[in-house]
Each structure stands twice: as C-alpha cells, then as structure tokens.
C-alpha positions as CSV (number, residue, x, y, z in Angstrom):
1,M,0.0,0.0,0.0
2,V,2.7,2.5,1.0
3,T,4.9,1.4,-2.0
4,D,2.0,2.1,-4.5
5,A,1.5,5.5,-3.1
6,L,5.2,6.2,-3.2
7,L,5.6,5.0,-6.8
8,F,2.5,7.1,-7.8
9,Y,3.8,10.3,-6.2
10,S,7.2,9.8,-7.7
11,F,6.0,9.2,-11.2
12,A,3.5,12.0,-10.8
13,T,6.3,14.3,-9.8
14,I,8.4,13.2,-12.8
15,T,5.4,14.0,-15.1
16,V,4.7,17.3,-13.6
17,I,8.3,18.5,-13.6
18,G,8.8,17.3,-17.1
19,A,5.7,19.2,-18.3
20,L,6.9,22.4,-16.5
21,M,10.3,22.1,-18.1
22,V,8.7,21.8,-21.5
23,V,7.0,25.2,-21.0
24,T,10.0,26.9,-19.3
25,Q,12.9,25.8,-21.5
26,K,14.3,28.3,-24.0
27,N,16.0,25.7,-26.2
28,P,13.4,23.7,-28.2
29,V,15.6,20.6,-28.2
30,Y,15.6,20.5,-24.4
31,S,11.9,21.1,-24.4
32,V,11.4,18.1,-26.6
33,L,13.6,16.0,-24.3
34,S,11.7,17.2,-21.3
35,L,8.4,16.1,-23.0
36,I,9.9,12.6,-23.5
37,A,10.7,12.5,-19.8
38,S,7.1,13.6,-19.1
39,F,5.8,10.7,-21.3
40,F,8.0,8.2,-19.4
41,G,6.5,9.4,-16.2
42,L,3.0,9.1,-17.6
43,A,3.9,5.5,-18.6
44,G,5.1,4.8,-15.1
45,L,1.7,6.0,-13.9
46,Y,0.0,3.6,-16.2
47,V,2.0,0.7,-14.8
48,V,1.0,1.7,-11.3
49,L,-2.6,1.7,-12.4
50,E,-2.1,-1.8,-13.7
51,A,-2.5,-1.0,-17.3
52,P,0.8,-2.4,-18.9
53,F,-0.5,-2.4,-22.5
54,V,-1.3,1.3,-22.3
55,A,2.1,2.0,-20.8
56,V,3.9,0.1,-23.5
57,A,1.9,1.9,-26.2
58,Q,2.6,5.2,-24.6
59,I,6.4,4.5,-24.7
60,I,6.5,3.0,-28.2
61,I,4.0,5.4,-29.9
62,Y,4.5,8.8,-28.2
63,A,8.0,8.6,-26.7
64,G,9.4,6.4,-29.5
65,A,7.9,7.5,-32.7
66,I,6.2,11.0,-32.4
67,M,8.8,12.6,-30.2
68,V,11.6,11.4,-32.4
69,L,9.7,13.0,-35.3
70,F,9.4,16.3,-33.3
71,L,13.1,16.2,-32.4
72,F,14.1,15.8,-36.1
73,V,11.9,18.6,-37.2
74,V,13.3,20.9,-34.5
75,M,16.8,20.0,-35.5
76,L,16.2,20.4,-39.2
77,L,14.5,23.8,-38.8
78,N,17.7,24.9,-36.8
79,A,15.5,26.8,-34.3
C-alpha cells in the first residue's frame, strides 16, 4: 500500500516537472527531451494503475515515434 503511493507520487512528480520544463525551456531541443521524460513518467503512472499495455503503447508510440519526429523537425529547422 505504501509502495504504491510512493511510486504514484514519484511518477506524478516526474510527469509534472517534465511538463513544467517543456514550457519553461528556451531551447526547443531541451523542451522536446523534457516532453519525452514527461511521457515516461506518464507510462510509469499507467504501470502503477495496472495498465501495462497502455504503458507500453505510450512509450512506443509517443516517446518512441512521435517525439523522435518532433526532435528531427526541431533539429532540421535549426531553431
């Protein structure tokens, strides 16, 4: 019971800090990397909620494919 709450609060903290870093970063590459960290925190929350398929889909689809595409676009635009 205590470990579930501890895991939940740690993953929630990672998610919220990552989301705040996305908004506050001046460098767009760091912002994209913070968004990836936020997605991994969200996947951890899904694992705590006992939804492993959604967690794996979150990592593969969002953190794996879409965020790599965003990172390439930001690097190609030379922002």
